[in-house]
C-alpha positions as CSV (number, residue, x, y, z in Angstrom):
1,M,-135.0,-178.9,-151.5
2,P,-131.6,-179.3,-152.3
3,D,-129.9,-182.6,-152.2
4,L,-128.0,-182.8,-149.0
5,N,-125.5,-184.7,-150.6
6,S,-124.6,-182.7,-153.3
7,I,-124.2,-179.7,-151.0
8,P,-119.9,-179.1,-151.9
9,L,-117.8,-179.4,-148.7
10,T,-114.2,-179.2,-147.7
11,T,-112.6,-181.7,-145.1
12,I,-110.1,-180.2,-142.4
13,K,-107.3,-181.4,-144.6
14,G,-108.4,-179.1,-147.9
15,D,-110.2,-182.1,-149.7
16,P,-113.7,-181.5,-151.9
17,A,-116.0,-183.7,-150.5
18,T,-119.6,-183.7,-150.4
19,L,-122.0,-185.9,-147.7
20,G,-122.7,-188.0,-150.9
21,D,-118.9,-189.5,-150.1
22,Y,-121.0,-191.2,-147.0
23,A,-124.3,-192.3,-149.3
24,G,-126.1,-195.1,-147.2
25,K,-124.6,-194.3,-144.0
26,V,-126.0,-192.6,-141.0
27,L,-124.5,-189.0,-139.6
28,L,-124.5,-187.2,-137.0
29,V,-123.2,-184.2,-137.8
30,V,-122.0,-181.5,-135.2
31,N,-120.7,-178.0,-135.5
32,V,-118.4,-178.0,-133.1
33,A,-115.8,-175.6,-131.4
34,S,-112.2,-176.0,-129.6
35,K,-112.4,-173.8,-126.3
36,C,-116.1,-174.4,-125.5
37,G,-117.6,-175.5,-122.2
38,L,-119.0,-178.4,-124.4
39,T,-115.7,-179.2,-126.0
40,P,-115.2,-182.5,-123.8
41,Q,-118.0,-184.2,-126.1
42,Y,-115.8,-184.7,-128.4
43,E,-114.5,-187.8,-126.6
44,A,-118.4,-188.8,-126.6
45,L,-118.7,-188.4,-130.0
46,E,-115.5,-190.3,-130.3
47,K,-117.0,-193.3,-129.0
48,L,-119.9,-193.2,-130.5
49,H,-118.3,-193.0,-133.5
50,E,-116.8,-196.2,-132.8
51,R,-119.1,-198.1,-131.1
52,Y,-121.9,-197.6,-134.3
53,S,-119.2,-197.5,-137.0
54,D,-119.4,-200.9,-138.3
55,R,-123.2,-200.7,-138.6
56,G,-122.8,-198.1,-141.0
57,F,-122.6,-194.9,-139.3
58,S,-120.3,-192.2,-138.8
59,V,-120.0,-189.4,-136.6
60,L,-118.7,-185.9,-139.0
61,G,-117.1,-182.5,-137.1
62,F,-117.9,-179.1,-138.8
63,P,-115.8,-176.7,-136.5
64,A,-117.3,-173.2,-136.7
65,N,-116.4,-169.8,-134.6
66,D,-119.8,-168.6,-134.5
67,F,-120.4,-168.6,-130.5
68,G,-118.3,-166.7,-128.7
69,A,-115.7,-166.8,-131.1
70,Q,-114.6,-170.7,-129.8
71,E,-112.9,-172.0,-132.4
72,P,-110.6,-169.4,-133.4
73,G,-107.9,-171.6,-134.7
74,T,-106.7,-172.9,-138.4
75,E,-107.5,-176.5,-139.7
76,E,-104.6,-177.8,-138.7
77,E,-104.6,-175.9,-135.1
78,I,-108.1,-177.9,-135.0
79,E,-107.3,-181.3,-135.7
80,T,-104.3,-181.5,-133.9
81,F,-106.2,-180.3,-130.6
82,C,-108.9,-182.8,-131.5
83,A,-106.6,-185.7,-132.4
84,T,-103.8,-185.1,-129.2
85,N,-106.7,-184.1,-126.4
86,Y,-109.8,-186.4,-127.4
87,G,-108.5,-189.5,-129.9
88,V,-110.8,-188.0,-132.1
89,T,-111.0,-190.4,-135.6
90,F,-114.0,-189.1,-137.1
91,P,-114.0,-187.1,-140.3
92,M,-113.6,-183.6,-139.5
93,F,-113.8,-180.5,-142.0
94,S,-112.5,-177.4,-143.0
95,K,-114.6,-174.3,-140.5
96,I,-117.5,-172.7,-141.7
97,E,-120.5,-170.6,-140.6
98,V,-123.5,-172.1,-139.5
99,T,-124.8,-169.0,-138.7
100,G,-126.2,-165.8,-140.1
101,E,-126.0,-163.7,-143.6
102,N,-123.1,-166.8,-144.5
103,R,-124.4,-169.8,-143.0
104,H,-123.1,-172.6,-145.1
105,P,-125.4,-174.1,-147.5
106,L,-125.0,-177.4,-145.6
107,Y,-126.5,-175.9,-142.4
108,D,-129.6,-173.6,-144.7
109,E,-130.7,-177.6,-145.5
110,L,-129.8,-179.3,-142.0
111,V,-132.1,-176.7,-140.5
112,A,-134.8,-176.6,-143.2
113,Q,-135.2,-180.1,-142.9
114,Q,-135.2,-180.2,-139.2
115,P,-135.9,-176.6,-138.1
116,V,-136.8,-176.7,-134.0
117,A,-133.9,-178.7,-132.2
118,T,-135.0,-181.4,-129.7
119,L,-134.1,-180.3,-125.9
120,K,-132.8,-182.8,-123.2
121,E,-135.4,-183.6,-119.8
122,G,-135.0,-180.8,-117.9
123,S,-132.8,-178.9,-119.9
124,D,-132.4,-175.1,-119.0
125,F,-129.7,-174.3,-121.7
126,K,-131.5,-172.0,-123.8
127,E,-132.7,-170.0,-120.6
128,K,-128.6,-169.8,-119.7
129,L,-127.8,-168.0,-123.1
130,L,-131.0,-166.0,-122.6
131,K,-129.6,-164.7,-119.6
132,Y,-126.3,-163.9,-120.9
133,G,-127.9,-161.9,-123.5
134,I,-127.5,-164.9,-126.4
135,K,-130.4,-164.8,-128.3
136,P,-130.4,-167.0,-131.9
137,A,-131.9,-164.4,-135.0
138,S,-134.7,-166.9,-135.1
139,D,-136.2,-170.2,-133.4
140,S,-135.2,-172.2,-135.6
141,D,-131.3,-170.9,-135.7
142,V,-128.5,-173.2,-134.1
143,F,-128.1,-172.0,-130.9
144,W,-124.6,-172.9,-129.7
145,N,-122.2,-175.7,-130.5
146,F,-122.1,-179.0,-130.3
147,E,-125.7,-179.1,-131.9
148,K,-126.4,-182.4,-133.7
149,F,-128.3,-183.1,-136.5
150,L,-129.3,-187.0,-137.0
151,V,-128.9,-187.8,-141.1
152,D,-130.6,-191.2,-142.1
153,R,-129.1,-193.6,-144.9
154,D,-131.6,-192.1,-147.2
155,G,-130.0,-187.9,-146.4
156,A,-132.8,-186.8,-145.0
157,V,-132.6,-185.2,-141.5
158,V,-134.6,-186.9,-139.2
159,A,-133.7,-185.8,-135.5
160,R,-132.0,-182.8,-134.0
161,F,-130.6,-182.3,-130.1
162,A,-129.8,-179.6,-128.5
163,P,-126.0,-178.8,-127.6
164,D,-126.5,-179.5,-124.3
165,T,-127.6,-183.4,-125.0
166,P,-125.2,-185.6,-124.5
167,P,-123.7,-187.8,-127.3
168,E,-124.3,-191.1,-125.3
169,D,-127.9,-189.6,-124.3
170,E,-130.3,-192.5,-124.8
171,I,-132.4,-190.0,-126.6
172,I,-129.2,-190.3,-129.4
173,L,-128.7,-193.1,-129.1
174,N,-132.6,-194.6,-129.3
175,A,-132.9,-192.3,-132.6
176,I,-129.4,-193.7,-133.9
177,D,-130.1,-197.3,-133.0
178,A,-134.1,-196.6,-135.0
179,A,-132.0,-194.9,-138.1
180,I,-129.4,-197.7,-138.5
């Protein structure tokens, strides 16, 4: 199993990075998009980041254009959109692919460590996607924007949450509290 903390990444500003830069922190890794029905989650993700940052927690945003071409912008456009519309201060990274043949190694490892997302109780999100003919290649694939992976202080993925689970949902807050 590759070390999650050593996988090469690029910040939204173009600088080299790894999750190792956040060693010792609890991380919520989220594939984000600017033109999605779930885009307003940026606001709640920022509040979560602010609420827990002094306890060694950070949200990390990874723009992806994999679902309905809902992240068409450049890194600069994405960064401006997030800061202007949602006051995002949490770290953002360059656009990557989170599904398919060219899936980024980070997402290969996140999915390998946590192959199934926890669905919010009563969620019909997957069924709605299926109704529109949207089906992941496998049950373990990321199935839409704003899927969330919780990484503990040791760099292990300890939870995964479906896209429609709001960042402020008790299931996520409880998992963060347990990891912190």
